[in-house]
N, C-alpha and C positions, 0 to 999 in steps of 0.2 A: 752782071755783075751776079753771083749765089752765092747762100749761105751754106758754110759745112757740113748742114743738112740737108741738104739740096733745094730750096727755097729760095726764088731770085728775090737777089736786092734793092736790082737795081742795073741804070747803066751808067757806063762810067763814064765821067766828062769833064777830069780835071785835074794835075795832079802837082801837089805843093817839093820842091827839092831843100835839097836842104846845101845851105845860102854856102860855104862851106868845099864840098865836097861833089856838089850839085847830082848829088846820089837820088833817088829817089825817096818821098821817105815819108805822104800820104798821101794815098786816093780819093778825091771827092768823088762821091755818089748819087748819079740823083734814086730818089728811092721808086721803090713799082709804084706808087700810090703818089697821086696828085702831091706835090708841097715846095715852095719857094725857096727846100734850104736844102742842103746837100750832106751827105756822111759823110763822115773821116774818118778810115778806115792803113790802118799800117799796108806802108807796098811793101817789108819784109814776111809778109804772113795771105800772100795773098799766092796761090798758083791757080797754072793752067792743070784744068782737068777737059777729058774727051767734052765735057758740058758746059763750061764757055769758066772763064776766070774764076775764081771758089776765091771766100777768104775764110778766115781759122776762125771764125771766127763765131755764133751765134745770134739770134738779136735784138736780144736784150742790150748785149754787151753794145752789140753797133748804136743797138736804134739812145743809146742812155749815153751816149758819145756824145761832145763839142758837136757844133754843125757850124751846117758856113751860110751863106751869100752866095747866090751867083751872081762875079765879080766883083765880091767883096772877100778882099784877105784881111787873114788875123789876125788883132789888136799880138801883141804879145805874151799879156792873160791870156789871149785866147786857144794860143799855141800853149801857154805851161799848162793846160785846162788837155789840153787835145792828150801831151804826151806825155801821162799823167795817169790819163784817166785809162791810158792800156799797158801800164806799169815801167812804160821809155825812160827811160832816164833822157834829160834837158839840159843841155849845158850854153850856154850864147853861142853866139858867132862871132868868129873879129868878124866881121863887116862889123861900117865903122856904127850902126846905127843898130848895132846887137843883135835884130830877127836873124829866126833860128831858123824859118823860112820861106821861100819864093817858088813865087810861080814864071812857068815860061811864057 
């Protein structure tokens, strides 16, 4: 995946879906540099370009976002933080646990 300026962000490794609609909400990206954490970027701000998938964010925007570890889901507080970081509306899910994001 690429940043909007064309610099490489990393590799798409996972997707978080809306628990109610099953639409993709956030993409998990393994950074280009060695890291045990994954970056989260909004799925609706990713576009396919001739160079590859490109996020409509700067490196500072993405690097300042909450992160996740491979194989570990987000807590309710982390869900809220990532939505707020990107200025996205957050509502609780209708699922029994109220969690908004799920992975498949």
